[in-house]
C-alpha atoms as a printed R data frame, in Angstrom:
    type eleno elety resid chain resno       x       y       z
1   ATOM     1    CA   UNK     A     1 109.174  82.893  92.846
2   ATOM     2    CA   UNK     A     2 111.827  84.355  90.720
3   ATOM     3    CA   UNK     A     3 112.187  81.203  88.627
4   ATOM     4    CA   UNK     A     4 108.781  81.164  88.602
5   ATOM     5    CA   UNK     A     5 108.031  85.017  87.725
6   ATOM     6    CA   UNK     A     6 111.345  84.646  84.056
7   ATOM     7    CA   UNK     A     7 107.985  81.898  82.917
8   ATOM     8    CA   UNK     A     8 105.702  84.289  83.607
9   ATOM     9    CA   UNK     A     9 106.886  87.707  82.103
10  ATOM    10    CA   UNK     A    10 108.814  86.159  79.047
11  ATOM    11    CA   UNK     A    11 105.297  84.450  78.116
12  ATOM    12    CA   UNK     A    12 103.155  87.716  78.800
13  ATOM    13    CA   UNK     A    13 105.854  89.965  76.413
14  ATOM    14    CA   UNK     A    14 106.559  88.473  73.781
15  ATOM    15    CA   UNK     A    15 102.943  87.372  72.831
16  ATOM    16    CA   UNK     A    16 102.944  90.261  71.023
17  ATOM    17    CA   UNK     A    17 107.116  90.111  69.309
18  ATOM    18    CA   UNK     A    18 105.865  86.251  68.777
19  ATOM    19    CA   UNK     A    19 102.465  87.480  67.019
20  ATOM    20    CA   UNK     A    20 103.922  90.500  64.681
21  ATOM    21    CA   UNK     A    21 106.479  88.291  63.949
22  ATOM    22    CA   UNK     A    22 103.722  85.828  62.742
23  ATOM    23    CA   UNK     A    23 100.834  88.026  61.272
24  ATOM    24    CA   UNK     A    24 104.547  89.822  58.866
25  ATOM    25    CA   UNK     A    25 105.250  85.902  57.313
26  ATOM    26    CA   UNK     A    26 102.054  83.928  57.594
27  ATOM    27    CA   UNK     A    27  99.398  85.942  58.507
28  ATOM    28    CA   UNK     A    28  95.448  86.911  60.582
29  ATOM    29    CA   UNK     A    29  95.487  82.754  60.981
30  ATOM    30    CA   UNK     A    30  99.035  82.043  60.418
31  ATOM    31    CA   UNK     A    31  99.579  83.705  64.755
32  ATOM    32    CA   UNK     A    32  96.778  81.544  65.989
33  ATOM    33    CA   UNK     A    33  99.189  78.184  65.378
34  ATOM    34    CA   UNK     A    34 102.031  78.649  68.028
35  ATOM    35    CA   UNK     A    35  98.962  79.289  70.686
36  ATOM    36    CA   UNK     A    36  97.160  76.596  69.469
37  ATOM    37    CA   UNK     A    37 100.162  74.321  69.174
38  ATOM    38    CA   UNK     A    38 100.686  76.126  73.440
39  ATOM    39    CA   UNK     A    39  98.077  74.404  74.176
40  ATOM    40    CA   UNK     A    40  97.381  71.444  73.408
41  ATOM    41    CA   UNK     A    41 100.788  70.982  74.866
42  ATOM    42    CA   UNK     A    42  98.970  72.239  78.583
43  ATOM    43    CA   UNK     A    43  96.595  70.142  78.413
44  ATOM    44    CA   UNK     A    44  99.222  66.830  77.311
45  ATOM    45    CA   UNK     A    45 101.400  68.319  79.770
46  ATOM    46    CA   UNK     A    46  98.650  68.266  82.890
47  ATOM    47    CA   UNK     A    47  97.203  64.801  82.366
48  ATOM    48    CA   UNK     A    48 100.627  64.274  82.206
49  ATOM    49    CA   UNK     A    49 100.833  65.115  86.252
50  ATOM    50    CA   UNK     A    50 101.419  62.794  88.826
51  ATOM    51    CA   UNK     A    51  99.261  63.924  92.069
52  ATOM    52    CA   UNK     A    52 101.635  63.501  95.269
53  ATOM    53    CA   UNK     A    53  98.944  62.237  97.412
54  ATOM    54    CA   UNK     A    54  99.128  59.083  94.008
55  ATOM    55    CA   UNK     A    55 103.416  58.990  95.302
56  ATOM    56    CA   UNK     A    56 102.840  58.990  98.997
57  ATOM    57    CA   UNK     A    57 102.459  55.640 100.432
58  ATOM    58    CA   UNK     A    58 102.567  54.133 103.886
59  ATOM    59    CA   UNK     A    59 106.262  52.497 104.126
60  ATOM    60    CA   UNK     A    60 105.676  49.489 106.890
61  ATOM    61    CA   UNK     A    61 102.301  49.747 108.769
62  ATOM    62    CA   UNK     A    62 104.329  49.301 112.859
63  ATOM    63    CA   UNK     A    63 106.866  52.870 111.960
64  ATOM    64    CA   UNK     A    64 103.251  54.871 111.296
65  ATOM    65    CA   UNK     A    65 103.869  58.458 112.471
66  ATOM    66    CA   UNK     A    66 101.433  60.061 114.837
67  ATOM    67    CA   UNK     A    67 100.574  61.688 111.542
68  ATOM    68    CA   UNK     A    68  98.811  59.173 108.705
69  ATOM    69    CA   UNK     A    69 100.677  58.307 106.599
70  ATOM    70    CA   UNK     A    70 104.200  59.329 107.424
71  ATOM    71    CA   UNK     A    71 107.209  56.829 108.876
72  ATOM    72    CA   UNK     A    72 107.934  57.699 112.194
73  ATOM    73    CA   UNK     A    73 110.324  60.464 112.741
74  ATOM    74    CA   UNK     A    74 111.821  58.306 114.652
75  ATOM    75    CA   UNK     A    75 112.931  54.926 113.151
76  ATOM    76    CA   UNK     A    76 111.431  55.537 109.514
77  ATOM    77    CA   UNK     A    77 113.496  55.456 106.600
78  ATOM    78    CA   UNK     A    78 115.099  59.084 107.486
79  ATOM    79    CA   UNK     A    79 117.152  57.751 110.381
80  ATOM    80    CA   UNK     A    80 117.005  58.752 114.140
81  ATOM    81    CA   UNK     A    81 116.339  62.041 114.525
82  ATOM    82    CA   UNK     A    82 115.492  62.002 118.212
83  ATOM    83    CA   UNK     A    83 117.601  65.719 118.864
84  ATOM    84    CA   UNK     A    84 115.898  67.565 115.861
85  ATOM    85    CA   UNK     A    85 112.325  66.197 115.371
86  ATOM    86    CA   UNK     A    86 111.517  65.756 119.442
87  ATOM    87    CA   UNK     A    87 109.018  69.281 119.690
88  ATOM    88    CA   UNK     A    88 107.193  67.711 116.501
89  ATOM    89    CA   UNK     A    89 105.014  64.969 118.447
90  ATOM    90    CA   UNK     A    90 104.537  63.804 122.053
91  ATOM    91    CA   UNK     A    91 102.813  61.093 123.538
92  ATOM    92    CA   UNK     A    92 100.352  62.998 125.861
93  ATOM    93    CA   UNK     A    93  98.247  66.304 125.651
94  ATOM    94    CA   UNK     A    94  98.719  68.492 122.776
95  ATOM    95    CA   UNK     A    95 100.622  71.727 123.264
96  ATOM    96    CA   UNK     A    96 102.912  74.096 122.060
97  ATOM    97    CA   UNK     A    97 105.893  72.526 122.775
98  ATOM    98    CA   UNK     A    98 108.760  75.477 123.808
99  ATOM    99    CA   UNK     A    99 111.408  73.827 122.201
100 ATOM   100    CA   UNK     A   100 109.951  72.991 119.616
101 ATOM   101    CA   UNK     A   101 110.123  74.862 116.921
102 ATOM   102    CA   UNK     A   102 107.518  77.347 116.155
103 ATOM   103    CA   UNK     A   103 107.199  77.824 112.284
104 ATOM   104    CA   UNK     A   104 105.741  74.336 110.696
105 ATOM   105    CA   UNK     A   105 108.222  71.446 108.805
106 ATOM   106    CA   UNK     A   106 107.015  71.916 104.722
107 ATOM   107    CA   UNK     A   107 107.212  68.412 105.086
108 ATOM   108    CA   UNK     A   108 103.941  66.844 106.831
109 ATOM   109    CA   UNK     A   109 105.447  64.181 108.413
110 ATOM   110    CA   UNK     A   110 107.389  65.982 110.089
111 ATOM   111    CA   UNK     A   111 104.198  68.600 111.409
112 ATOM   112    CA   UNK     A   112 103.642  69.429 115.198
113 ATOM   113    CA   UNK     A   113 100.388  68.866 116.158
114 ATOM   114    CA   UNK     A   114  98.731  72.683 116.164
115 ATOM   115    CA   UNK     A   115  96.218  74.419 118.393
116 ATOM   116    CA   UNK     A   116  92.883  74.381 117.370
117 ATOM   117    CA   UNK     A   117  89.897  76.833 116.488
118 ATOM   118    CA   UNK     A   118  86.376  76.686 117.513
119 ATOM   119    CA   UNK     A   119  86.006  79.164 113.787
120 ATOM   120    CA   UNK     A   120  88.542  78.017 111.682
121 ATOM   121    CA   UNK     A   121  89.599  81.440 109.941
122 ATOM   122    CA   UNK     A   122  88.982  81.176 105.864
123 ATOM   123    CA   UNK     A   123  90.536  83.318 103.322
124 ATOM   124    CA   UNK     A   124  88.069  85.655 104.277
125 ATOM   125    CA   UNK     A   125  89.532  86.307 107.670
126 ATOM   126    CA   UNK     A   126  92.974  86.659 104.924
127 ATOM   127    CA   UNK     A   127  91.955  90.066 103.281
128 ATOM   128    CA   UNK     A   128  90.606  92.301 106.237
129 ATOM   129    CA   UNK     A   129  94.438  92.573 106.985
130 ATOM   130    CA   UNK     A   130  95.728  95.386 104.378
131 ATOM   131    CA   UNK     A   131  98.316  92.949 103.496
132 ATOM   132    CA   UNK     A   132  96.114  90.508 101.158
133 ATOM   133    CA   UNK     A   133  94.099  93.430  99.420
134 ATOM   134    CA   UNK     A   134  97.612  95.701  99.193
135 ATOM   135    CA   UNK     A   135  99.118  92.960  97.577
136 ATOM   136    CA   UNK     A   136  96.554  92.256  94.649
137 ATOM   137    CA   UNK     A   137  96.154  95.565  94.300
138 ATOM   138    CA   UNK     A   138  99.806  96.386  93.401
139 ATOM   139    CA   UNK     A   139  99.028  92.566  90.956
140 ATOM   140    CA   UNK     A   140  96.228  94.876  89.094
141 ATOM   141    CA   UNK     A   141  98.303  97.138  88.042
142 ATOM   142    CA   UNK     A   142 100.912  95.164  87.542
143 ATOM   143    CA   UNK     A   143  98.703  93.675  85.204
144 ATOM   144    CA   UNK     A   144  98.050  97.011  83.087
145 ATOM   145    CA   UNK     A   145 101.632  97.910  82.245
146 ATOM   146    CA   UNK     A   146 101.718  94.185  81.122
147 ATOM   147    CA   UNK     A   147  98.186  95.155  79.357
148 ATOM   148    CA   UNK     A   148  98.869  98.884  78.749
149 ATOM   149    CA   UNK     A   149 102.669  98.121  77.175
150 ATOM   150    CA   UNK     A   150 100.367  95.021  74.588
151 ATOM   151    CA   UNK     A   151  97.860  97.224  73.431
152 ATOM   152    CA   UNK     A   152 100.022 101.314  73.001
153 ATOM   153    CA   UNK     A   153 103.604 100.480  71.864
154 ATOM   154    CA   UNK     A   154 103.349  98.455  68.611
155 ATOM   155    CA   UNK     A   155 100.677 101.538  67.704
156 ATOM   156    CA   UNK     A   156 102.841 103.947  68.877
157 ATOM   157    CA   UNK     A   157 105.875 102.449  67.461
158 ATOM   158    CA   UNK     A   158 105.091 102.313  64.197
159 ATOM   159    CA   UNK     A   159 103.382 105.646  63.684
160 ATOM   160    CA   UNK     A   160 106.027 107.348  65.536
161 ATOM   161    CA   UNK     A   161 109.300 105.497  64.209
162 ATOM   162    CA   UNK     A   162 107.788 103.486  60.712
163 ATOM   163    CA   UNK     A   163 108.827  99.890  61.929
164 ATOM   164    CA   UNK     A   164 107.501  96.849  60.969
165 ATOM   165    CA   UNK     A   165 104.768  95.086  62.818
166 ATOM   166    CA   UNK     A   166 107.595  92.930  63.436
167 ATOM   167    CA   UNK     A   167 110.038  95.526  64.594
168 ATOM   168    CA   UNK     A   168 106.466  96.035  66.867
169 ATOM   169    CA   UNK     A   169 106.475  93.125  68.626
170 ATOM   170    CA   UNK     A   170 110.507  92.152  69.133
171 ATOM   171    CA   UNK     A   171 110.895  95.891  70.602
172 ATOM   172    CA   UNK     A   172 109.129  94.195  73.913
173 ATOM   173    CA   UNK     A   173 112.125  91.205  74.381
174 ATOM   174    CA   UNK     A   174 113.644  94.191  75.872
175 ATOM   175    CA   UNK     A   175 110.928  94.844  78.147
176 ATOM   176    CA   UNK     A   176 111.697  90.884  79.000
177 ATOM   177    CA   UNK     A   177 115.591  91.019  80.066
178 ATOM   178    CA   UNK     A   178 115.801  91.773  83.355
179 ATOM   179    CA   UNK     A   179 112.493  89.196  84.154
180 ATOM   180    CA   UNK     A   180 116.241  87.293  84.062
181 ATOM   181    CA   UNK     A   181 117.478  88.574  87.792
182 ATOM   182    CA   UNK     A   182 114.125  87.407  89.334
183 ATOM   183    CA   UNK     A   183 116.183  84.721  91.200
184 ATOM   184    CA   UNK     A   184 118.320  87.611  93.009
185 ATOM   185    CA   UNK     A   185 115.040  89.600  92.839
186 ATOM   186    CA   UNK     A   186 113.572  86.658  94.894
187 ATOM   187    CA   UNK     A   187 116.166  86.506  96.961
188 ATOM   188    CA   UNK     A   188 115.606  90.390  97.698
189 ATOM   189    CA   UNK     A   189 112.522  90.474  98.561
190 ATOM   190    CA   UNK     A   190 113.678  86.620 100.981
191 ATOM   191    CA   UNK     A   191 115.995  89.110 102.805
192 ATOM   192    CA   UNK     A   192 114.180  93.010 103.710
193 ATOM   193    CA   UNK     A   193 111.028  91.013 102.772
194 ATOM   194    CA   UNK     A   194 108.211  93.061 100.302
195 ATOM   195    CA   UNK     A   195 108.190  96.186 101.614
196 ATOM   196    CA   UNK     A   196 111.485  97.502  99.926
197 ATOM   197    CA   UNK     A   197 112.242  96.090  97.660
198 ATOM   198    CA   UNK     A   198 108.380  96.696  95.809
199 ATOM   199    CA   UNK     A   199 107.631 100.603  96.408
200 ATOM   200    CA   UNK     A   200 110.958 100.459  94.717
201 ATOM   201    CA   UNK     A   201 109.591  98.841  91.430
202 ATOM   202    CA   UNK     A   202 106.091 101.778  91.456
203 ATOM   203    CA   UNK     A   203 108.699 104.240  91.908
204 ATOM   204    CA   UNK     A   204 110.664 102.663  88.777
205 ATOM   205    CA   UNK     A   205 107.314 102.068  86.864
206 ATOM   206    CA   UNK     A   206 105.634 106.325  87.449
207 ATOM   207    CA   UNK     A   207 109.454 107.539  86.704
208 ATOM   208    CA   UNK     A   208 109.805 105.348  83.263
209 ATOM   209    CA   UNK     A   209 105.824 106.281  82.258
210 ATOM   210    CA   UNK     A   210 106.206 109.539  82.675
211 ATOM   211    CA   UNK     A   211 109.052 110.282  80.860
212 ATOM   212    CA   UNK     A   212 108.097 107.705  77.453
213 ATOM   213    CA   UNK     A   213 106.399 111.686  77.061
214 ATOM   214    CA   UNK     A   214 110.063 112.745  75.858
215 ATOM   215    CA   UNK     A   215 109.683 109.801  72.806
216 ATOM   216    CA   UNK     A   216 108.185 112.347  69.771
217 ATOM   217    CA   UNK     A   217 110.484 111.872  67.186
218 ATOM   218    CA   UNK     A   218 112.055 109.432  65.415
219 ATOM   219    CA   UNK     A   219 115.762 110.098  65.649
220 ATOM   220    CA   UNK     A   220 118.939 108.027  67.355
221 ATOM   221    CA   UNK     A   221 118.752 109.405  70.822
222 ATOM   222    CA   UNK     A   222 113.912 108.768  71.500
223 ATOM   223    CA   UNK     A   223 114.538 105.130  70.225
224 ATOM   224    CA   UNK     A   224 118.135 104.793  72.649
225 ATOM   225    CA   UNK     A   225 115.659 106.717  75.155
226 ATOM   226    CA   UNK     A   226 112.666 104.384  74.960
227 ATOM   227    CA   UNK     A   227 114.726 100.937  74.691
228 ATOM   228    CA   UNK     A   228 115.484 102.584  78.532
229 ATOM   229    CA   UNK     A   229 112.969 103.190  79.400
230 ATOM   230    CA   UNK     A   230 111.454 100.101  78.289
231 ATOM   231    CA   UNK     A   231 114.042  97.665  81.180
232 ATOM   232    CA   UNK     A   232 112.784  99.934  83.314
233 ATOM   233    CA   UNK     A   233 109.811  98.828  83.332
234 ATOM   234    CA   UNK     A   234 111.055  95.506  83.126
235 ATOM   235    CA   UNK     A   235 112.409  96.468  86.381
236 ATOM   236    CA   UNK     A   236 109.750  97.282  87.567
237 ATOM   237    CA   UNK     A   237 107.283  94.664  86.540
238 ATOM   238    CA   UNK     A   238 109.751  92.042  87.687
239 ATOM   239    CA   UNK     A   239 110.031  93.793  90.940
240 ATOM   240    CA   UNK     A   240 106.298  93.523  91.453
241 ATOM   241    CA   UNK     A   241 104.765  90.264  90.326
242 ATOM   242    CA   UNK     A   242 107.386  88.223  93.140
243 ATOM   243    CA   UNK     A   243 106.412  90.748  95.416
244 ATOM   244    CA   UNK     A   244 102.747  90.162  94.572
245 ATOM   245    CA   UNK     A   245 102.948  85.878  94.432
246 ATOM   246    CA   UNK     A   246 105.447  86.172  97.735
247 ATOM   247    CA   UNK     A   247 102.996  88.690  99.937
248 ATOM   248    CA   UNK     A   248  99.874  85.615  98.808
249 ATOM   249    CA   UNK     A   249 101.556  83.246 100.256
250 ATOM   250    CA   UNK     A   250 103.899  85.048 103.180
251 ATOM   251    CA   UNK     A   251 100.407  86.491 104.622
252 ATOM   252    CA   UNK     A   252  98.546  82.773 105.118
253 ATOM   253    CA   UNK     A   253 101.935  81.820 106.441
254 ATOM   254    CA   UNK     A   254 102.361  84.468 108.986
255 ATOM   255    CA   UNK     A   255  98.529  83.604 109.320
256 ATOM   256    CA   UNK     A   256  99.064  80.361 110.430
257 ATOM   257    CA   UNK     A   257 102.264  81.090 112.910
258 ATOM   258    CA   UNK     A   258  99.599  83.830 114.933
259 ATOM   259    CA   UNK     A   259  97.224  81.207 114.406
260 ATOM   260    CA   UNK     A   260  98.588  77.600 114.961
261 ATOM   261    CA   UNK     A   261  95.809  75.426 113.750
262 ATOM   262    CA   UNK     A   262  93.251  78.671 112.361
263 ATOM   263    CA   UNK     A   263  92.779  77.351 108.996
264 ATOM   264    CA   UNK     A   264  92.439  73.785 110.393
265 ATOM   265    CA   UNK     A   265  93.676  70.358 108.165
266 ATOM   266    CA   UNK     A   266  93.848  71.938 104.050
267 ATOM   267    CA   UNK     A   267  95.221  76.453 103.836
268 ATOM   268    CA   UNK     A   268  93.769  78.909 101.782
269 ATOM   269    CA   UNK     A   269  97.071  79.233  99.417
270 ATOM   270    CA   UNK     A   270  95.517  77.895  96.294
271 ATOM   271    CA   UNK     A   271  92.447  80.580  97.399
272 ATOM   272    CA   UNK     A   272  94.563  83.174  98.120
273 ATOM   273    CA   UNK     A   273  96.181  82.779  94.227
274 ATOM   274    CA   UNK     A   274  92.820  82.756  93.576
275 ATOM   275    CA   UNK     A   275  92.681  85.837  94.313
276 ATOM   276    CA   UNK     A   276  96.418  86.977  92.701
277 ATOM   277    CA   UNK     A   277  95.534  85.552  89.151
278 ATOM   278    CA   UNK     A   278  91.425  87.453  90.213
279 ATOM   279    CA   UNK     A   279  93.072  90.238  90.542
280 ATOM   280    CA   UNK     A   280  95.765  90.104  86.822
281 ATOM   281    CA   UNK     A   281  92.975  89.143  84.566
282 ATOM   282    CA   UNK     A   282  91.315  92.215  85.673
283 ATOM   283    CA   UNK     A   283  93.679  93.740  85.163
284 ATOM   284    CA   UNK     A   284  93.964  92.112  81.924
285 ATOM   285    CA   UNK     A   285  91.405  93.466  81.694
286 ATOM   286    CA   UNK     A   286  91.117  97.625  82.377
287 ATOM   287    CA   UNK     A   287  94.755  98.090  80.623
288 ATOM   288    CA   UNK     A   288  93.487  97.743  77.409
289 ATOM   289    CA   UNK     A   289  90.399  99.900  78.495
290 ATOM   290    CA   UNK     A   290  92.637 102.288  80.347
291 ATOM   291    CA   UNK     A   291  95.213 101.979  77.771
292 ATOM   292    CA   UNK     A   292  93.725 102.053  75.040
293 ATOM   293    CA   UNK     A   293  90.647 104.433  75.753
294 ATOM   294    CA   UNK     A   294  92.938 107.561  76.315
295 ATOM   295    CA   UNK     A   295  95.298 106.750  73.614
296 ATOM   296    CA   UNK     A   296  92.168 107.635  71.292
297 ATOM   297    CA   UNK     A   297  90.950 110.336  73.137
298 ATOM   298    CA   UNK     A   298  93.822 112.484  74.752
299 ATOM   299    CA   UNK     A   299  96.791 111.117  73.406
300 ATOM   300    CA   UNK     A   300  99.961 108.667  74.460
301 ATOM   301    CA   UNK     A   301 101.465 112.097  76.727
302 ATOM   302    CA   UNK     A   302  97.959 111.978  78.331
303 ATOM   303    CA   UNK     A   303  97.644 108.415  78.448
304 ATOM   304    CA   UNK     A   304 100.983 107.731  79.725
305 ATOM   305    CA   UNK     A   305 100.914 110.614  82.334
306 ATOM   306    CA   UNK     A   306  97.855 109.584  83.970
307 ATOM   307    CA   UNK     A   307  98.805 105.317  84.597
308 ATOM   308    CA   UNK     A   308 102.631 106.291  86.422
309 ATOM   309    CA   UNK     A   309 100.366 108.826  88.532
310 ATOM   310    CA   UNK     A   310  98.141 105.420  89.151
311 ATOM   311    CA   UNK     A   311 101.615 103.840  89.609
312 ATOM   312    CA   UNK     A   312 102.618 106.353  91.925
313 ATOM   313    CA   UNK     A   313  99.292 106.517  93.912
314 ATOM   314    CA   UNK     A   314 100.152 102.509  94.704
315 ATOM   315    CA   UNK     A   315 103.757 103.437  95.666
316 ATOM   316    CA   UNK     A   316 101.825 105.438  98.658
317 ATOM   317    CA   UNK     A   317 100.794 102.335 100.347
318 ATOM   318    CA   UNK     A   318 103.258  99.686  99.138
319 ATOM   319    CA   UNK     A   319 105.332 102.308 101.245
320 ATOM   320    CA   UNK     A   320 103.255 102.315 104.298
321 ATOM   321    CA   UNK     A   321 101.019  98.791 103.862
322 ATOM   322    CA   UNK     A   322 103.280  96.137 102.424
323 ATOM   323    CA   UNK     A   323 105.086  93.326 104.806
324 ATOM   324    CA   UNK     A   324 107.278  94.174 106.313
325 ATOM   325    CA   UNK     A   325 110.696  91.898 106.264
326 ATOM   326    CA   UNK     A   326 110.716  88.649 106.806
327 ATOM   327    CA   UNK     A   327 111.537  87.401 110.079
328 ATOM   328    CA   UNK     A   328 111.419  83.956 111.853
329 ATOM   329    CA   UNK     A   329 107.866  82.554 113.860
330 ATOM   330    CA   UNK     A   330 109.712  83.266 117.902
331 ATOM   331    CA   UNK     A   331 110.046  87.102 116.579
332 ATOM   332    CA   UNK     A   332 106.847  88.201 115.192
333 ATOM   333    CA   UNK     A   333 105.350  86.362 118.357
334 ATOM   334    CA   UNK     A   334 107.511  88.796 120.361
335 ATOM   335    CA   UNK     A   335 106.517  91.783 118.836
336 ATOM   336    CA   UNK     A   336 102.879  90.646 118.973
337 ATOM   337    CA   UNK     A   337 102.916  90.744 122.071
């Protein structure tokens, strides 16, 4: 997730940077050259993608494990693995072994038989828990921050500092710098869970948005303050981004640990991430309307105040209901009991 956030953050924040330079050098229509080319590259790469199902082939008919299409965990190409994988397959009644792992293996060939439920759970069951809706709310607010910066910051620096469109666009590169720490942020979330990093991110976002009202004039002090605040915004964005993306996946995984086989053979993780994308798109829609409208009718100070309050209000449920530190399956089940 940390590596993914680097691409997402740079893609979102470098758009205004590249667009500002292209607009100044090539004019209005020239700004569409780079995004148009990237779309073509994207389509070509999608057709070049090799699906996993096309790669997995049966090894030998006599070396099939109880999972169709997978080599035997005892004598397949992975070597003799009686001790490590003895808990995954049994010849008798399908039950959960006390010696077998509680968390499913990442390789489906070594997956323990799962319990079945009369009624399979769906992504709607995950929405009844507070963690997934909260992760989606955090995603909406994160996208609002993205869109608010993209909508109002270029106009603000052009009016206040008398910068050109290139300078107004290049200021976004500062916000994208903290994304390089995305991998380390991911490690922190893996160690401490989503609650502390997520709350910290929204507190930082609140402080930085509220402090933007102190940037008023074309002085070196105000420019330096703006740069520092944009760096803090970048830190908040990368923390929220990875926290929300991790929570979406972790909610599905934790549900499967507590209720083995609840989703059958198809995990709803793709549907959960579809909701994540919808939440991000919703925030991108609300951001320009909220920030741009308030900026026009009430001014820069009121806009930064309202967005700062939105971030501060989001920090409260993040601290109360978001995911606890990641634990192994055994401890989770013990806590539930």
